[in-house]
N, C-alpha and C positions, 0 to 999 in steps of 0.2 A: 504494500500500500504506500503510495507516494503522495505526500501532501504537496500541493502546488501553492506556492506563496510568491507573490510578486513583490520584489524588493522595491522600496520607495525611500528616497533620501529623507523623508520626514520621519522615518523610523529610527534614524540615528540621532541620538542625543549628544550634546556637547560633552557630557561627562563620559559617555562611552568612547568618544573619539580621544579624549585625554588619556583614558586608561589604555587604549590601543597604542597611542604614540609613546606613552611612558614605558610600556612593555617592550616596544621596539628598541628604545634607547637605554634600557635598563643596564645592559652589559657595558656600556661605555660611560655612563654617568658615574661620578665618584661615589663610593660607598660611605655611609655614615660611620664615623669613628666612634668607638666605645670609649667614653671619657670617664664614666663613673659607674657605680654599681647599679643605678637605675637603668642606664643604657645596657649594661650587661644582663640585667633581668629581662629586659625587652628582647634582646638578642636571643637569649636562651629560650624564651617562650616562643618566639616566631620561628626559629630554626627547628625546634622540636616539633612544632605543629606542621611545618613543611615536611620534615622527615616522615612523620606519621601519615600525612596525606599521600605523599608519593609512594611510600611503602605499601600501604593498604590498597589504594585504588589501582596501582599498577599490578599488584598481585591478583586482585580480583579480575582485572581485564585479561591478564594472562591465563588464569585458570578457567574463566568462563567463555572466552572466545569473543567473537564479534557481536554476539547478541547479549552482552552483559547488561546493557541498558534496560532490557526487558525485565530483568530481575528486580529492578528498583521499584516496581509497583507492589511487591509483596511486603506487607508490614512486618511480618516475622523476620524476613531477611534484613530489612532496614534496622530493626531493633538489634539484630545480631551484629550487623556492621557497626552500629554505634557503640556497642559493648566492646568490640574488637578495637575500634578507634581509640576509646579511652584507655584501654589496657596498653596499646602500643604507645600512646602518648605519654603515659606515666613512665614507661621504661626509657623512651627516648629523652624525656625531660631529665630523668635521673642520670643517664649516661652523659648527656651533654653538660650537665652541671658538674659532675665529677671530673670530666675531661677539662672543662674550662678552669676549674679551680686548681687542678693539678698543673695545668699550663701556667697559671699565675704563680703558683708556688715554685715551680721549677725554673721559670725564666725571669721572674721578677723578685724572687725570694720573699714573697709575701705569704704568710700563713693565715688566710682569711676564711678558714673552714666554717666558722660560726656564721659568717655571712652567706655561705652556700646553703646552709640549712634554712636561714631566713628567706633567701630568694626562692628556694624550692617550695617552701610552705606558702609563701605569698602567691606564687603562680598557681599552686593547687587551689588555694582559697578563691582566687579569681575564677578559676575554671569550674568550681562548684557552682558559682553564680551563672556560669554559661551552660550548665546542665550535666556536669560530671557527676555520676552517682557517688553518694557519700561513702559507700563501702569500698569502691575502687580508690577513692582519695585516701581513706584511712589506711588501706592496705599499702598504697604507694608511700605514704609518709612513714609507716612502720618499717618498711623495707629500706627506705632511704636512710633512716637513722641507724638501722642495723648495719648496713653496708658502710656508712660513714664511719662508724666506730671501728670496723675492720680495717678501713683504709688508714685511719689516724694511727692505729696501733702498729701499722707496717710501714715500710719504706715506700712513700708515695712515688718516688722516682722509679723504683722497680716495677710498680704497678702500671704506671702510665709512661713507659719509656718512649712512646711515640711523640710525646709533647716536647721533648727536648729539641731545641733549635741549635744547630751547630753552625 
């Protein structure tokens, strides 16, 4: 079934055009520098969300084939995707937070591990307002604190040797 739609210039809004142009030049525009811990929190949140989206939806497209869009009409399927989305997000948020603070520790000799806990919990609290289930948030916080205690007790450099810049 093919839907016929006649394209009209009136259908394009100025905001859509701005988004399109910005996406075209995104690669050559200078990136925003991370200057403080609020910028770092925003960076961790956005990049974790991006990793989650790319990971989940590319996996779904690969596994389902060309008709993957048809499955998005099923409410049970959508609920399952949302659950998977939040679980992947929790883990990517945790991984990027650990990686970022190990990078700061290794390259700038700053031990700001308490701030990593605050940033992680702040992002989780914001995401609860965006619809993250409370049980997933509590589970993520518990595991983050448990893993953080393991990392502080060990040599951080040995755990995250990829963050060393030579």
